C-alpha positions as CSV (number, residue, x, y, z in Angstrom):
1,M,7.8,150.8,298.4
2,R,10.1,148.0,296.5
3,L,8.2,148.4,293.5
4,A,8.4,151.8,293.7
5,A,11.7,152.4,294.1
6,L,12.1,150.0,291.6
7,L,10.2,152.1,289.5
8,A,12.7,154.9,290.4
9,A,15.8,153.5,289.1
10,L,14.3,151.9,285.8
11,R,12.8,155.3,285.0
12,P,15.6,157.1,283.0
13,V,16.2,153.8,280.4
14,L,13.1,153.0,280.6
15,P,11.9,155.4,277.5
16,L,14.7,153.5,275.4
17,V,13.4,149.7,276.5
18,L,9.8,151.6,274.9
19,G,11.4,152.5,272.4
20,L,14.0,149.1,270.9
21,S,10.7,147.0,271.4
22,L,8.2,149.1,269.5
23,G,10.8,149.4,266.7
24,C,11.2,145.4,267.1
25,S,7.2,144.6,266.8
26,L,7.2,147.1,263.7
27,S,9.5,145.3,261.8
28,L,8.0,142.1,263.0
29,L,4.8,143.1,261.4
30,R,6.4,144.5,258.5
31,A,8.5,141.5,257.3
32,S,5.2,139.2,257.8
33,W,3.6,141.7,255.6
34,S,6.1,141.8,252.8
35,H,6.8,137.4,253.1
36,G,2.5,136.8,253.9
37,G,1.6,133.3,254.4
38,G,2.4,133.4,258.0
39,E,5.8,132.1,257.3
40,D,9.3,133.4,259.6
41,P,11.4,136.1,258.1
42,C,13.6,135.4,260.5
43,L,14.1,130.9,259.5
44,G,18.2,129.8,259.8
45,A,19.8,127.3,258.5
46,A,17.2,125.0,259.4
47,G,14.2,126.6,258.1
48,R,12.9,128.8,254.4
49,A,16.8,130.5,254.1
50,G,17.4,134.0,252.7
51,P,19.1,133.9,248.5
52,P,21.9,131.3,248.0
53,A,25.5,132.5,247.8
54,G,26.1,133.9,244.5
55,G,22.9,135.9,244.3
56,A,19.3,135.9,243.7
57,Q,17.5,132.2,241.8
58,P,14.1,133.4,240.0
59,E,11.8,130.7,240.6
60,A,9.7,128.9,237.6
61,E,6.2,129.5,239.1
62,D,5.1,132.2,237.0
63,G,6.8,131.9,233.2
64,R,10.1,133.3,234.5
65,L,13.5,131.5,234.0
66,G,13.7,128.6,235.7
67,Q,17.0,126.6,237.0
68,G,16.6,125.7,232.9
69,H,17.9,128.6,231.2
70,E,21.3,129.7,233.4
71,D,23.1,130.7,230.2
72,F,20.3,133.5,229.2
73,R,20.2,135.1,232.8
74,P,23.1,137.5,234.4
75,R,25.2,136.2,237.7
76,I,26.3,137.6,240.2
77,V,30.4,136.8,240.1
78,P,32.4,137.2,243.7
79,Y,35.8,138.9,243.5
80,Y,37.8,137.1,245.6
81,R,41.3,138.4,246.5
82,D,43.9,136.3,248.0
83,P,45.0,138.4,251.3
84,N,48.7,136.4,250.5
85,K,49.2,137.1,246.9
86,P,49.6,140.9,245.5
87,Y,47.0,143.2,244.6
88,K,46.5,143.4,240.4
89,K,44.1,145.8,239.0
90,V,40.9,143.3,237.7
91,L,40.8,143.1,234.3
92,R,37.5,144.3,233.3
93,T,35.4,143.2,229.4
94,R,35.2,146.1,227.0
95,Y,31.5,145.2,226.4
96,I,28.9,144.7,229.0
97,Q,27.6,140.9,227.2
98,T,30.9,140.6,226.7
99,E,31.3,140.2,230.7
100,L,27.7,138.7,230.9
101,G,28.5,135.8,228.7
102,F,25.7,136.6,226.2
103,H,25.2,134.7,223.0
104,E,25.3,136.0,219.1
105,R,21.9,136.1,218.3
106,L,21.8,133.9,214.6
107,F,24.8,131.2,213.5
108,V,24.9,130.5,210.1
109,A,26.7,127.1,208.8
110,V,26.6,126.5,205.1
111,L,27.5,122.9,203.6
112,T,29.1,123.0,200.6
113,S,31.3,120.4,198.9
114,K,34.9,120.7,196.8
115,A,32.9,120.9,193.7
116,T,31.1,124.0,194.5
117,L,33.4,126.1,196.8
118,N,34.7,128.2,194.3
119,T,31.5,128.8,192.1
120,L,28.1,128.6,194.4
121,A,29.3,129.3,198.0
122,V,31.3,132.1,196.5
123,A,28.2,132.9,195.5
124,V,26.4,132.3,199.2
125,N,29.3,134.1,200.3
126,K,28.5,137.3,198.4
127,T,24.8,138.1,198.8
128,V,24.6,137.2,202.1
129,A,27.7,137.0,204.1
130,H,27.7,140.9,205.1
131,H,24.6,140.3,207.0
132,F,25.0,138.0,209.2
133,P,28.0,138.3,212.6
134,R,28.7,135.2,212.0
135,L,28.9,132.4,209.1
136,L,31.4,129.4,208.7
137,Y,31.2,126.6,205.4
138,F,31.7,123.1,206.1
139,T,32.4,120.7,202.9
140,G,33.9,117.2,202.4
141,L,33.8,114.7,199.3
142,R,30.4,114.4,199.3
143,S,28.0,117.1,197.0
144,A,26.1,119.0,200.1
145,K,23.8,121.6,199.8
146,D,24.5,125.1,198.6
147,D,22.3,125.4,196.1
148,T,19.7,127.7,198.5
149,Y,18.9,131.2,198.3
150,A,18.7,133.0,201.1
151,Q,17.2,136.3,202.6
152,A,19.4,137.4,204.8
153,E,17.7,140.3,206.2
154,Q,14.3,138.8,206.1
155,I,15.4,135.6,208.6
156,K,17.0,137.8,210.7
157,A,14.0,139.7,211.3
158,L,12.0,136.1,212.0
159,V,15.0,135.1,214.2
160,T,14.4,138.6,216.2
161,H,10.6,137.1,217.0
162,L,11.6,133.9,218.1
163,S,11.9,132.8,222.0
164,I,15.0,132.1,223.1
165,N,13.6,129.7,225.5
166,Q,12.4,127.2,223.8
167,D,13.2,124.4,221.2
168,V,13.3,125.2,217.7
169,Y,13.4,123.1,214.5
170,L,12.4,125.2,212.1
171,G,12.2,125.2,208.1
172,R,10.4,123.6,205.3
173,A,8.4,120.1,206.6
174,E,9.0,117.0,204.8
175,E,6.9,113.7,205.6
176,F,8.5,110.7,205.8
177,I,9.3,107.7,203.0
178,G,7.0,104.9,204.5
179,G,7.3,106.7,207.7
180,D,4.6,107.9,210.1
181,E,2.2,110.0,209.1
182,Q,2.5,112.8,212.2
183,A,6.9,113.3,212.2
184,R,8.2,115.7,210.0
185,Y,11.2,116.6,209.1
186,C,13.0,120.2,207.7
187,H,14.4,120.0,203.9
188,G,17.7,120.3,203.9
189,G,17.5,121.9,200.8
190,F,15.6,125.4,201.9
191,G,17.7,125.7,204.7
192,Y,16.6,125.3,208.7
193,L,16.6,126.7,211.6
194,L,18.1,125.0,215.4
195,S,17.9,126.6,218.6
196,R,20.5,125.7,221.2
197,S,18.6,124.2,223.5
198,L,18.0,122.3,221.0
199,L,21.4,121.2,220.5
200,L,22.7,120.5,223.7
201,K,19.7,118.1,224.2
202,L,20.3,116.6,221.1
203,H,23.9,116.2,221.4
204,P,24.4,113.5,223.9
205,H,22.4,111.4,221.4
206,L,24.4,111.9,218.3
207,D,26.6,108.7,218.6
208,S,23.8,106.6,219.2
209,C,22.2,107.8,216.7
210,R,25.3,107.0,214.0
211,N,24.7,103.7,214.5
212,E,21.1,103.0,214.6
213,I,20.4,105.4,211.7
214,L,20.5,105.0,208.7
215,S,19.5,107.3,205.4
216,V,21.4,108.5,202.4
217,R,19.8,112.4,203.1
218,P,21.5,114.2,206.0
219,D,18.3,116.5,206.4
220,E,16.8,113.1,206.8
221,W,18.9,111.5,209.6
222,L,19.0,114.7,211.8
223,G,14.7,114.8,211.3
224,R,14.4,110.9,212.6
225,C,17.5,111.8,215.2
226,I,15.6,114.4,216.8
227,I,12.7,112.7,217.0
228,D,13.6,109.6,218.1
229,F,15.4,111.2,221.1
230,L,13.7,114.2,222.2
231,G,10.4,113.7,219.9
232,I,10.5,117.4,218.3
233,S,9.0,117.0,214.8
234,C,10.0,120.1,212.0
235,I,7.4,122.7,211.8
236,S,7.0,125.4,209.2
237,Q,5.2,128.0,211.6
238,L,5.9,128.7,215.4
239,Q,5.0,132.3,217.6
240,G,3.3,133.3,214.7
241,Q,6.5,133.4,212.4
242,H,6.3,131.4,209.4
243,Y,9.4,129.8,207.3
244,H,8.5,130.5,203.6
245,T,9.8,128.9,200.9
246,Y,9.5,128.3,197.3
247,E,10.5,125.9,195.0
248,L,12.2,127.0,191.8
249,A,11.6,125.3,188.4
250,K,13.7,124.4,185.9
251,N,14.6,127.6,183.4
252,S,12.4,129.8,185.5
253,E,13.4,133.5,185.1
254,P,13.1,135.6,188.5
255,E,12.1,138.7,187.1
256,K,9.0,137.2,185.6
257,E,8.1,135.7,189.4
258,E,5.3,137.7,190.7
259,E,2.9,135.1,192.6
260,E,2.6,136.0,196.9
261,E,4.6,132.7,197.7
262,F,7.5,133.6,195.9
263,Q,7.2,137.2,196.4
264,A,7.7,136.4,200.8
265,A,9.6,133.5,200.5
266,L,13.0,133.0,203.1
267,A,14.6,130.6,201.1
268,V,14.5,129.3,197.4
269,H,15.6,126.3,196.1
270,P,17.4,124.5,193.9
271,V,19.5,127.2,192.1
272,S,21.4,125.3,189.1
273,D,24.2,128.2,189.0
274,V,26.0,130.8,189.9
275,T,23.8,133.6,187.3
276,L,20.6,132.5,189.3
277,M,22.2,132.8,192.2
278,Y,22.8,136.8,192.0
279,R,19.5,137.1,189.8
280,L,17.5,136.0,192.9
281,H,19.5,139.1,195.1
282,K,19.4,141.2,192.3
283,H,15.3,140.6,192.4
284,F,14.9,140.1,195.9
285,S,17.0,143.3,197.1
286,R,14.7,144.9,194.1
287,I,11.1,143.7,195.9
288,Q,13.2,145.1,199.4
289,L,13.5,148.3,198.2
290,E,10.5,149.2,197.1
291,R,9.1,147.8,200.1
292,A,11.4,150.6,202.1
293,Y,10.3,153.2,199.8
294,Q,6.5,152.0,200.3
295,E,6.8,152.3,204.1
296,I,8.1,155.9,203.9
297,Q,5.2,156.9,202.1
298,E,3.1,155.5,204.5
299,L,4.7,157.1,207.5
300,Q,5.1,160.6,205.8
301,M,1.7,160.6,205.0
302,Q,1.1,159.5,209.0
303,I,3.6,162.2,209.8
304,R,1.3,164.9,207.8
305,N,-2.1,163.5,209.5
306,L,-0.3,164.0,212.7
307,T,1.7,167.4,212.3
308,S,-2.0,169.4,212.4
309,L,-2.8,168.4,216.3
310,T,0.2,169.3,216.9
311,P,0.7,172.6,218.6
312,A,3.0,174.0,216.1
313,G,0.7,172.8,213.3
314,E,1.3,172.3,209.9
315,A,4.5,175.0,210.2
316,G,5.9,172.3,212.2
317,L,6.2,170.3,209.8
318,T,9.8,170.1,207.9
319,W,11.4,168.8,204.7
320,P,11.8,166.2,203.7
321,V,8.9,164.9,205.9
322,G,10.3,162.5,209.1
323,I,14.2,163.9,208.3
324,N,15.6,166.3,211.7
325,A,15.3,170.1,210.7
326,P,18.4,172.1,209.9
327,F,21.2,172.8,212.3
328,L,20.4,176.0,213.9
329,P,23.4,177.8,214.5
330,K,23.9,179.4,217.7
331,T,26.8,181.7,216.8
332,R,28.6,182.9,213.7
333,F,31.0,180.1,214.4
334,E,28.6,177.5,214.9
335,V,27.6,178.2,210.5
336,I,28.3,175.9,208.4
337,S,29.8,176.5,204.8
338,W,28.6,175.5,201.9
339,D,31.6,174.1,199.3
340,Y,30.4,175.4,195.8
341,F,30.9,172.7,192.7
342,T,31.0,172.5,189.2
343,E,31.1,169.0,186.9
344,Q,34.6,170.0,186.7
345,Y,35.5,172.0,189.7
346,L,35.6,171.7,193.1
347,F,35.9,174.6,195.2
348,S,36.8,173.5,198.7
349,C,39.5,171.6,198.4
350,P,41.5,168.9,201.1
351,D,44.7,170.4,200.9
352,G,43.5,174.1,201.2
353,S,43.9,174.8,197.7
354,P,41.0,177.2,195.9
355,K,40.1,175.4,192.6
356,C,40.9,171.4,192.4
357,E,39.8,168.9,189.4
358,L,36.2,167.2,190.6
359,S,37.8,163.0,190.8
360,G,36.8,159.9,192.1
361,A,34.2,160.3,194.9
362,S,33.4,163.7,194.6
363,K,32.6,162.9,191.2
364,A,30.7,160.1,191.8
365,D,28.4,162.4,194.2
366,V,27.6,164.8,192.0
367,S,27.0,162.8,188.8
368,D,24.4,160.6,191.1
369,I,22.9,163.7,193.0
370,I,22.4,165.1,188.8
371,E,21.3,162.1,188.1
372,S,18.1,162.2,190.9
373,A,17.1,165.5,190.5
374,L,16.1,164.3,187.3
375,E,14.7,161.5,188.0
376,Q,12.7,163.1,191.0
377,L,12.0,165.7,188.0
378,N,10.7,163.9,185.9
379,S,8.5,161.6,188.2
380,R,6.5,164.7,189.2
381,Y,6.2,166.2,185.4
382,Q,5.8,163.2,183.6
383,P,3.5,162.8,181.1
384,S,3.0,166.6,181.0
385,L,7.0,167.5,180.5
386,R,9.9,165.4,179.9
387,F,12.9,167.3,181.4
388,S,17.2,166.7,180.0
389,K,20.2,167.7,181.5
390,R,22.1,170.8,179.5
391,Q,24.5,172.2,182.1
392,L,24.9,172.2,185.7
393,L,25.5,175.8,186.3
394,N,26.3,176.0,189.9
395,G,26.2,173.5,192.8
396,Y,26.6,173.7,196.2
397,R,26.7,171.2,199.5
398,R,26.9,170.8,203.1
399,F,27.3,168.2,205.4
400,D,24.8,169.0,208.6
401,P,25.2,166.2,211.2
402,T,21.6,166.6,212.6
403,R,20.2,165.5,208.8
404,G,22.6,164.6,206.3
405,M,24.5,165.7,203.0
406,E,22.5,168.5,201.8
407,Y,22.9,169.9,197.7
408,T,21.4,172.9,196.0
409,L,21.8,172.5,192.5
410,D,21.2,175.3,189.4
411,L,20.1,173.6,187.0
412,L,20.3,174.6,183.1
413,L,17.1,172.0,181.5
414,E,15.4,171.5,178.4
415,A,12.1,170.9,178.5
416,V,9.9,169.0,176.4
417,T,6.4,168.6,175.9
418,Q,4.0,166.4,174.5
419,K,3.7,167.5,171.7
420,G,7.7,167.8,171.1
421,H,7.8,171.9,171.8
422,S,11.2,171.8,173.6
423,H,12.1,175.2,175.8
424,V,15.4,175.5,178.2
425,L,14.9,176.7,181.5
426,V,16.7,177.3,184.4
427,K,15.6,175.1,187.2
428,R,17.1,175.6,191.2
429,V,16.4,172.1,192.7
430,S,17.4,171.3,197.2
431,L,18.0,167.3,197.8
432,V,18.9,165.7,200.3
433,R,20.8,162.2,201.6
434,P,19.8,162.0,204.9
435,L,21.7,159.9,207.5
436,S,21.0,156.5,207.1
437,K,20.9,153.4,210.3
438,V,24.0,154.0,212.8
439,E,26.0,150.4,212.4
440,I,28.5,149.1,215.0
441,I,31.0,147.6,213.2
442,P,32.6,144.5,214.8
443,M,35.8,145.1,216.0
444,P,38.3,142.6,217.8
445,Y,38.2,142.6,221.6
446,V,40.9,145.0,223.1
447,T,41.9,145.3,226.7
448,E,43.1,148.9,228.6
449,A,45.4,146.9,230.3
450,T,47.8,146.4,227.5
451,R,51.4,147.7,227.4
452,V,52.2,151.1,226.3
453,Q,56.0,151.6,224.9
454,L,56.1,155.5,224.4
455,V,59.3,155.8,222.2
456,L,60.2,159.6,222.2
457,P,62.9,160.6,219.3
458,L,65.0,163.9,220.6
459,T,67.5,166.6,219.0
460,V,70.2,168.5,220.0
461,Q,66.7,171.4,219.1
462,D,64.4,169.9,221.9
463,L,67.0,169.4,225.0
464,D,64.6,172.8,226.0
465,F,61.1,171.2,226.0
466,V,63.0,167.6,227.4
467,A,62.3,168.4,231.4
468,N,58.3,169.2,230.7
469,F,57.8,165.8,229.1
470,L,59.6,163.5,231.9
471,D,57.9,165.4,234.6
472,M,54.3,164.8,232.8
473,Y,55.9,161.0,232.3
474,A,56.1,160.8,236.0
475,M,53.1,162.6,236.8
476,N,50.4,161.0,235.0
477,T,52.3,157.3,234.4
478,L,54.9,156.5,237.1
479,D,52.7,157.9,239.9
480,T,49.7,155.9,238.9
481,H,51.1,152.9,237.9
482,D,50.1,152.7,234.6
483,N,51.7,150.5,232.8
484,A,53.5,152.5,230.5
485,L,57.4,151.9,229.6
486,L,59.8,154.5,228.2
487,T,62.2,154.7,226.0
488,L,64.3,157.7,224.5
489,L,66.4,158.1,220.9
490,F,69.4,160.6,221.3
491,I,69.6,161.6,218.0
492,Y,73.9,162.6,217.3
493,H,74.5,164.9,214.5
494,P,77.7,163.5,213.2
495,Y,80.1,166.2,214.1
496,D,78.1,166.2,217.9
497,A,79.7,162.2,218.2
498,Q,82.4,163.0,216.8
499,R,82.9,165.0,220.5
500,V,80.9,163.4,222.5
501,S,83.8,162.3,225.0
502,Q,84.4,165.4,225.6
503,V,80.9,167.3,225.2
504,D,77.7,165.2,225.5
505,V,75.0,167.5,224.3
506,F,72.9,164.5,225.9
507,A,74.5,165.1,229.7
508,G,71.7,167.2,231.0
509,V,68.6,164.7,230.1
510,K,70.8,161.7,230.9
511,T,71.3,163.3,234.7
512,M,67.7,164.2,234.6
513,V,66.9,160.7,233.6
514,G,68.8,158.7,235.9
515,E,67.7,160.8,238.6
516,L,64.1,159.5,237.9
517,E,65.0,156.0,237.9
518,K,65.9,157.1,241.6
519,R,62.8,158.5,242.3
520,Y,61.6,155.1,240.9
521,A,63.8,152.0,241.9
522,E,61.1,150.0,240.1
523,V,61.7,152.0,236.5
524,K,64.3,151.6,233.9
525,I,64.1,154.1,231.4
526,P,66.2,152.5,228.5
527,W,67.8,155.2,225.7
528,I,69.5,154.3,222.2
529,S,72.1,156.8,220.7
530,V,72.0,157.3,216.6
531,K,74.3,159.1,214.2
532,T,72.6,160.6,211.9
533,E,72.5,164.0,209.8
534,V,68.4,163.1,208.3
535,P,66.6,161.7,210.9
536,S,64.3,160.0,209.1
537,Q,61.2,158.8,210.9
538,V,61.2,155.4,209.5
539,K,64.7,154.8,210.1
540,L,64.4,155.8,213.6
541,M,61.2,153.2,214.0
542,D,63.5,150.0,212.1
543,I,66.1,150.3,215.0
544,V,63.4,150.7,217.7
545,S,61.6,147.4,216.1
546,K,64.6,145.2,216.4
547,K,65.1,146.0,219.9
548,H,61.0,145.4,221.3
549,P,58.9,141.7,220.9
550,V,56.3,141.5,218.1
551,D,53.6,142.0,220.4
552,T,54.8,146.1,221.7
553,L,52.5,148.0,221.1
554,F,54.3,151.3,220.2
555,F,53.2,155.3,221.0
556,L,55.4,156.9,218.6
557,A,55.8,160.7,220.6
558,S,57.2,163.9,220.6
559,V,58.7,166.5,222.9
560,W,56.3,168.1,222.9
561,T,53.4,166.0,223.7
562,E,52.0,165.8,227.5
563,I,51.2,162.4,228.2
564,N,48.2,161.3,230.5
565,M,46.0,158.4,231.0
566,E,43.5,159.2,229.1
567,F,44.9,159.1,225.6
568,L,47.3,156.4,226.5
569,N,43.8,154.0,227.3
570,R,42.2,155.9,224.1
571,C,45.8,154.3,222.3
572,R,45.0,151.3,223.9
573,M,41.9,150.6,222.6
574,N,41.7,152.8,218.8
575,T,45.1,150.4,217.9
576,I,44.1,146.4,217.1
577,S,46.7,144.1,216.3
578,N,46.6,143.0,212.2
579,W,43.6,145.6,212.5
580,Q,43.4,149.2,212.8
581,V,46.3,151.7,213.5
582,F,46.1,155.3,215.1
583,F,47.3,158.8,214.8
584,P,45.7,161.3,216.5
585,V,45.6,164.5,215.7
586,H,46.6,166.4,218.4
587,F,45.6,169.9,219.9
588,Q,48.4,172.9,219.3
589,E,48.5,176.0,221.1
590,F,48.7,179.1,220.1
591,N,51.4,181.3,220.7
592,P,50.5,183.4,224.3
593,A,52.2,186.5,223.5
594,L,49.9,186.6,219.5
595,V,46.7,185.7,222.0
596,Y,46.7,187.1,225.4
597,R,49.3,190.3,224.0
598,G,50.2,190.5,227.8
599,E,47.3,189.7,229.7
600,Q,46.7,187.3,231.7
601,T,46.2,183.9,230.1
602,A,43.2,181.5,230.7
603,S,43.1,179.7,234.1
604,S,40.4,176.9,233.3
605,S,41.2,174.1,231.4
606,T,38.8,173.3,229.7
607,D,39.3,177.0,227.7
608,F,42.1,175.5,225.8
609,L,39.5,175.0,222.7
610,R,39.3,178.6,222.1
611,D,42.9,179.2,222.3
612,G,44.3,177.0,219.5
613,H,43.6,174.1,217.3
614,F,44.0,170.4,216.0
615,D,47.0,170.7,214.1
616,R,46.2,168.5,210.9
617,H,49.6,168.7,209.3
618,S,51.5,166.8,212.2
619,F,52.1,163.0,212.2
620,A,54.3,162.6,214.6
621,E,52.6,160.5,216.9
622,A,51.5,157.6,216.2
623,C,49.7,154.4,217.7
624,F,50.6,150.8,216.1
625,Y,51.7,147.3,217.3
626,N,55.6,146.4,216.1
627,S,54.1,143.4,214.1
628,D,52.0,145.6,211.8
629,Y,55.1,147.8,211.3
630,M,57.4,144.8,210.6
631,T,54.8,143.6,207.6
632,A,54.5,147.0,206.3
633,R,58.1,147.3,206.4
634,T,59.0,143.9,204.4
635,K,56.9,145.3,202.1
636,L,58.0,148.5,201.6
637,A,61.5,147.1,201.1
638,A,61.2,145.0,198.3
639,D,59.5,147.7,196.3
640,I,62.3,150.3,197.1
641,L,65.1,148.0,197.3
642,D,67.0,149.0,199.6
643,R,67.1,152.9,198.1
644,D,67.4,154.9,201.3
645,E,66.5,158.6,199.7
646,V,63.1,157.5,199.6
647,L,62.9,156.4,203.7
648,E,64.0,160.7,204.0
649,G,60.4,161.4,202.1
650,M,58.7,158.8,204.6
651,E,57.1,159.0,207.8
652,V,55.5,156.2,209.0
653,F,52.1,157.5,208.4
654,D,53.0,156.3,204.8
655,V,54.3,153.9,204.7
656,F,50.8,151.9,207.1
657,L,49.3,154.2,204.3
658,H,51.2,152.6,201.8
659,Y,52.4,148.9,202.2
660,S,49.7,147.5,204.4
661,G,45.9,146.8,204.2
662,L,44.9,147.8,208.1
663,H,42.9,151.0,208.9
664,L,43.9,153.8,209.7
665,F,42.2,155.8,212.0
666,R,43.1,159.4,212.4
667,A,40.9,161.6,213.8
668,V,41.6,164.8,216.3
669,E,42.6,163.9,219.9
670,P,41.6,166.8,222.5
671,G,43.4,165.0,225.8
672,L,46.7,165.1,223.9
673,V,47.4,168.6,224.2
674,Q,50.8,170.3,222.7
675,K,51.8,173.6,224.4
676,Y,52.8,176.3,222.0
677,A,56.7,175.8,220.2
678,L,58.3,176.7,217.2
679,R,59.2,173.9,215.7
680,S,62.9,173.1,214.3
681,C,62.1,172.8,210.5
682,N,64.9,169.9,209.0
683,P,65.7,171.5,205.4
684,R,67.5,168.0,204.7
685,L,63.9,165.8,204.8
686,S,61.5,165.5,201.9
687,E,60.1,168.3,200.4
688,E,56.8,167.3,201.4
689,L,58.4,167.4,205.0
690,Y,59.2,170.3,204.9
691,H,56.5,172.2,203.8
692,R,54.0,170.3,206.5
693,C,56.2,171.5,209.4
694,V,56.9,174.7,207.8
695,L,52.7,175.2,207.6
696,S,52.4,173.6,210.9
697,N,54.8,176.8,212.6
698,L,52.8,179.1,210.7
699,E,49.0,177.8,211.4
700,G,50.1,177.6,215.2
701,L,50.8,180.7,215.4
702,A,46.9,182.7,215.9
703,S,43.9,183.0,215.1
704,R,42.5,185.3,212.3
705,S,41.6,187.3,214.4
706,H,44.1,187.5,216.8
707,L,46.7,188.1,213.6
708,A,44.7,191.0,213.0
709,M,44.4,192.1,216.2
710,A,47.8,192.1,216.3
711,L,48.8,193.5,212.8
712,F,46.2,196.8,213.5
713,E,48.1,197.6,217.4
714,Q,51.4,197.3,215.2
715,E,49.7,199.9,212.3
716,Q,48.7,202.1,215.1
717,A,52.3,202.1,217.0
718,N,53.5,203.2,214.0
719,S,51.3,205.7,213.0
720,T,51.9,207.1,216.5
């Protein structure tokens, strides 16, 4: 009876107990299957515990990286926040490899001397420096080994095939004089490769090597040190990769060297003079170019053979073989236009004029493409025909972003047969200059944590737009606690400056600033008053520059600019001290009265690109560091000798363009949008600046289709 009563009492909770028991049993079975070996997965501190704090540690049982290779394994760095300190935004690095601490794959050191620093060392720098990410020169009183020519691309290819977790002492192996026959050192004249792991192991023994090993030759001394303390001898091949070298004889001519050993050499030694170094570089560059052309031909043949097996068949083969097919526009707005040119003139000019003289890079491009066309024709039809150019009748070119620059040429040629008969004919040829391999240009490191100092010049004509600017500044920077400050420049006309005690034309703006400072107690918005009839951008920046530290990042804004965090971050990333300045091309919305003609405006923010244009005539916005501006401004002052009238015809863009060696990065900026407004163009400025302002106003009215529709409606209204 008691058992029945107990079961009756436990019946409501019996399913719960059975479920918990079954769940625990299944979890234990799964854990035992996963770990295997009968080990208890629930062992605590006294048993086989779980992974240590800070991240998993891979074992070395199956060939994976073990404890000796922490430098090449990503580590999880725990984030600790001290509750007693105020919160600070965590700074993240720009690249993953920087955050994980990855090392550069190849570091190149060149040993030189004062006697050859201006000769052979310069030749080495000109032939290999642009191929290596890091190149350093070590010089001393003794004559070091800088009489070596190295094929940089071949060495980089060799290094990419070597494992990073192995001690490497690779070069041209030589025997010690009177030493052990098994021991070898790497000859310094031909260069050698040392792995980082080997150098780390060798570092504690360098003092002992200096005291115990005596040798006149540095390469022998280094080889003996590595052998005695690490037991590693120099080798000429590793992991299937060979370190090929070639010893150059006296009075040899590189152009006549046709041995296979010479063709495959990574390093050539000794190079007696600078001229021989350049001759070697020219010869090996020609060899690499021929190899590249041969590889291209082989790949094109493989593509032709495989195309017949594809669903499209022979029709799917593009021209040239291996190059992307031409871009196919989906609408008429996506059609890529062709630019017409002759040997003397270009009919698509950067300034918008219908005709301009062909010069500079464009002239060199046209000459090169005509020469390439003749070379291709002669290689195809010789020895039956020999072509020579009489005249370029018509030339067309366009840039296709999917494949490169395309050309169509109508050439007036003279064809000469083997018997000497000549004939003049017109031949149309098509050529493509394909896009080459994309490279990542090394740039100095920058972060998104840099403070941006906004500078806003204001005139009386800008008063109607200040309220919107301050609202956008407060919403997108002050509310989001973005690291951006604002300085106002009040530009008084001399007449208004005399009456400032009675009527201050900027009193309303100062009131708005006071209200912002009350709303945001930690924010101060200073202003600077300037009296001038000609508000030169350079003169205004001279005043602001003197009131800020040299490491200040300026953003020179206009009153129509709508500040947002997205653009400020790009301003920080695209402006690099002592390297690059950023001049964004803002997006200017069209006049809504002409675009919509009383209809409802576009509601979606993504539609604005259809209702405006990028204003390439405006240089009002700029991002630059104060130190860079001061350097360029000093050079400008030495050039103009304090002639103020010259400054009235210049903008900050002109200062950096003509008086600094920095990169000028000018690009369209979709995040920098301006509402339509009719700018006030000051006729007291230079003719060029005034003309730019007028063009900006005219092109900012509406598109051609909108203007045509407005004219059509006006004519219809007048006719009725």
